[in-house]
Phi, psi and omega in degrees: 000355187298341181267008180081014182251125176245122190257169180276144179220131175263086181200182183301156180308138177276145176282160178300142181232138175240120178228167185312319183244348188219139178237139177248121179245129181261122174252111191266123184261331184193169177280152176130195184300154180238142173209161183221140170286164182241127173238142170241149185231138174223136346286170177265354172217134181250126174247115176263113178290165181306127182089347178275125189249352185215158175202173179230138171262141175246117179252127183242128175272112187265011182255182180254020176226155179295151184227120181267150183215164174221145180232139180222152179248144180224140166287141189238128175217172179213067184289337185225043179073353177245141175295133179244124181246126182237122178310139183219149169254019179291338176245127175269130181243128182215120003273155180283342175204165182174186177230134178255128179292160181302132180073002185263168176244148176234129172271127177247118178269136176240137186225129170286133172291325185215135179287144173298148183249313190261300181235179178297131176264137185239134180222165166227146170253130170261125173249110182254134172281136174262110185288142170287164178304139183280146175290154179309131178077010180243158178244131174263134172252116180271151183255149169228124178248130180248117191244116180290149178228126179242120178247120185271147176275175171298151173092187184278136178232134181214147170282158177212089189270137175232120189256144174204167172249139176235132175291138173234172179299331185252018179140249182204159171246141164267126188235135173233138178238125178266100181268008180273186180244021170219152181293162168227144175256129180235124176226164177058048177292137178215132175238134183238130179287162180302335179273002181093357180291131174277123189265146180286134177238132185228147172104185178042069186293334184279139179279354187271125169252102186286164183295140179062024182242163181233138176237149178235144170232141175273136179251124181268111181265145170300152186305321181289352182243007188301330183256006182290144177236023182287147175302150179243157179267126184244132169228151180194164173251132182233172177298333187258013176121188184278137179258133179212107183203171175264140181239130181249165176279141178211180184290157179285165183111152180282000000 
């Protein structure tokens, strides 16, 4: 799904999936065979540079039947480790809905009403497929694509990540606080104990650390290391390159 393409599958109904850039929502109309139409979207992430107030999404209908859609804009934050989306009119979407002919493309223009001033503004666009009525004995699976939007303010914007470990009743949490004014993307997190043991990391499914936000991951220690407070070795991949550092235990709080 990483290329923004959701394909048709003749198989059992798919469970809902939440990934960094794309969400799949299954709308079940009846028992029986399942199939889904396919839409592709470019780009799958939108970056608006300082002073840039507009951009365009290209939606392609890859099937041989018409496909209807609706687009909506949300302000995006993550105050408690979970993405929070709030409907917003800060972004104008045109057209907000329509139908794409088989094999055709639709351009959707998005315009910011007001430029961000202090830090990066973050939004998400939901593009929902509106399924046609299902044939008797069939199931229609509708698609939802969630597209991140990052809008930069005037001046320099940088992430500023601060990592620490916190002891918990069931082990420890890996915590990162972004004190910068731009998001950072963190993938392939790995924590290694002093003896070389690779520790299990759970939680925080989104790779985005938004500006002025905090993320937590639970760290699973082997029983013999459960009370250890020794520093751990952290590696990860970010938008700005490979991260390789030592993380120490510290007090809780942002």
